[in-house]
N, C-alpha and C positions, 0 to 999 in steps of 0.2 A: 080190052088191052089193059094189062097191069102196069102200074107205075113202080119203077125201081128207085131205091134210095142210094145216094152216094155213100161209099164206104167211109167210115169215120177216120179222120187223119190220125196217124200214129204220133206219139210224143217225141219219138226220135226224129221225125221229119221236122218238127217244130224246133229242135235243138241243132239241126244241121245247118240252118242259115247263119246263126250267130257264130258257130264254129268256123264256117267257111269265111265269114267276114273277118273274124279275128286272125285267122291264119294268113289271109291276104294282107291285113295290116302289118303283121309281123314281117312278111316278106318285103313289103314296101319299106318298112323301117330299116331292115338290114341293107337293102340296096342303097338307101339314103346315107346310112352310116358309112358304108364302103366308099361311096363317092366322096364324103367329107374327109375320111381318113386319107384317101389317096391325094386329095388336094392339099391336106395339112402336111403330109409327109414330104411332098415336093417343096412346100414352103419352108419346112424345118431343115431340109437338106440344104436349101439355099442359104438359110441363116447360119447353119453349121459351117458352110464353106466360108462365110464371111467372119465367123467367130475366131478369135485368136486366144489361146490359153495363156495364163500368167507366165508359165515357164518359157513359152515361145516369145512372149513379149519381153521378158528379161533377157533372153538370148539376143533378141533383135536390138534391144537397147545397148547391150554390151558390144555387139558387132558395130553398131552405129558409132559408139565412142571410139572403138579401135580405128574405124575408118577416118574419123575426125582427127585423131592423133597422128595417123599416118599422113593425112593430108597436110597437117601443120608441119610435120617433119619434112615432107617433100617441099613445102613452101620455103622452109628455112634453108634446106639444102640448095634450093634454086637461088635464093638470095646470096648464099655463100659462093655459089658458082658464078653468079653475075659479078660479085665483088672480085673474085679471083681472076675472071676474064678481063675485068677492068684494070686490074693490077698487072696483067701480063704485058701490057703496052709499055710499062715503066721498068727499065733494067734494074735500077736501084731497088725498086720495090720487090722485084723477083729475088735479088740477092738477099734482101732482108727477110723475105718469106722463107728462103732456104735456111738462113740462120735460125729463124724462129722454129722451123721444122726440126733442125738438128738439136736446138735447145730443148724442144719438147721430147725428142727421143732421149736426150741426156737426162732430162727431168724424170722420165719414166724409168730409166735405168737406176737413177739415184733413189727414186721411190722404192723400186724393187730391192735395192741394196739396203735401204733403210728398213724395209719390212723384214728382210732376212736378219739384219742386226737386232731388230726388236725381238724376233723369235729366239735368236741366240741368247740375248740378254735374259729373256724369260726363262730359258732352260738353265742358264747359269744361276739365276736367282733361286730356281727350284733346287739345284744342286747345293747351293749355299745353305738353303733351309734344311735340306736333308743332312748335310754335314753338321749343321748347328744342332739338329736334333740328336744325331749320333754322339756328338760331343757331350751334350747334356746327359744322354743315357750312360755314356762312359763315366762321366763325373759322378753320376748317381751310383753306378756299380762300384766305382772306386771308393766312394765314401762308405758304401755298405760293406765292401771288402775290408777296408780299414777298421770299421767297427767290429767286424767278425774277428779280424786279426787281433785287435786289442782284447776282445773277450777270450780268444784262445791263449793269448799271452798271460792273461790273468789266471785262466785255468791251469796253464803250465806252471806258473809261479806257485799257485796253490798246491798243485800236485807235487811239484819239486819240494816245497816246504814240508808237505806231508810225508814224503818219502826220504827226505834228508835226515840223517841221524848223525849226531856227534858222538863218536866212539873214542875213548882214550886208547892210546897204544898199549898193548899188553906188555907186561914186564916179564922178562925171562930170567930164571935163576936155576941154580943147580938143586937137584933133589935126589934123595936116595930111596924114594918110594918106588914101588912096583908100578908098571904101566898096564893099562887096559886099552886094547885097540878097538876103536869104534869107528864106524863110517856113517856119514850123513849124506844120503842119496835118495832121490825120489821123494824128498820131504819126509823120510823115515830114518830112524836110528837103528843101526845094525851092530851087533856084537860079533867081532870077527872070529874069536877063539871060543872053544868050549872049555869049561872049567869044572873041576871036581869040587867036592864040599870043602877041601882045604885051600882052594884057590889056585890049584895047579892046572896048567894048560894040558889038555888031553887031546888036542887036535882042532881041525877046522869045524866051525859051526855050520854044518851042512843043512841045518834047518832054515838058515837065512841066506846061505851063499851056494853058488854053483861053481864048480871047477871049470874054467875055460881052457886052461893049458897047464900042463904039469911036466916039469923037467927035473933032473937031479939037483939043479942049482936053485930053482924057484918054482913057485906055484902061482898061477894067475887065476883069480876068482872074480866073480861079479855078483852083486847083491840081487836077490830075487825081488821084483817090483811089488809083490803082494805080501812079503814078509816084513819083519822089523816092527818098530813102534811108530805109527804115523803121528807126527807132531800136531796135526790138525785135530787129533782126537781130544775131546775135552778132558779125558782121563789120562792124557799123556804124562803129566808130572807124576802121578801115582804109579803108573806102569814103569817109568824110567827109574823111579826110586826103588821099586821092587826088583828090577833087573840089576841095579847096582848095589843091592843090599849085601851080597857076598864080598864086596870090595869097599871096606870102610875108608873114608877120606884120610884118615891118619896114616894109612899104609899104602894107599894106592892113588895114583893120578891118572887122568884120562888123556889118551892120544886120539884126537879127532882127525879123520880124513874127510875134508869138506869137498863134495863134488859141485861143479858149476851150477847144476840145476837146483841146488839147495842152499845157496848162499843166504837167501832171504830168511831161511828157517833157523839159521845159526843163532840169531839174537834171542829167539824164544828158547832154544836149547841152552844157550849160555845162561840166561836168567834161572833156568831150572837147576843146572848143575852148580851154579854159585850158591843158590839157596840151599842145596844139599851139602855144601862145604867142600867141593872138590876143586883141585887145581887141574889145569888142562894145558895141553900143547896142541897147536894146530898144524895140520899137514894139508896144504891146498893141492887139489888135483887139477892138472891142466885139462882144457877141453879135449875130449877124445881119450883121456886117460882112464885106467881102471884100477 
């Protein structure tokens, strides 16, 4: 009879026991932790129910103070009520209490009236301040206006002094000289007639005038605004002297018709013709005249 040998143990069988033991320990620990957590959560919940937050504590303290104030107010009202009930037994006291009550009502009315008067006074003071400010503004504007007025008066006086001229009255005398008709209009000097080389009139100077109306008794003309000799021209004295050269001052005098729009130009024209040695006679044209 042969002897059989036992099979050699596998290495995995040797590792199986520690693994099973370790897994069992893990399961045991998990169960233990679960039990501990369960007991702890119940204890924490109990503590949480007993715990009061700072906000709730503050609200509770505020509520407690309000209750105490209300309690003191009720106690005070109760004392007043006891005093009032005690006074009810005395008729004189009741009458006095009514008078006090009426006086309190009167006092409240007077206080309300006083408050309204204070508000009205405040409004009036504000209006007075506004009026005072407006007055100051008006005074400032008045001073400024007076200053401007004085400046304008000075400017007016200076302008008046600049434009004022002292002119001696012309002297009129008889003369036997021939006359040359000229017009001063539009700031220009016009020669009304046309003359030949001997100084004889040969008709209207149509180069400088236009006929407006013509009848057997008279002829109505108007100077052309673009013709004549402008007195603003720097060469006006030379041009006037050339125009009047056919009429020597010893034999001719000048008849000027001055239109309203050219009065200020006559002084310049007067200085030119006096310098040339001419005598003159003025014919003023009324506004609207031709």
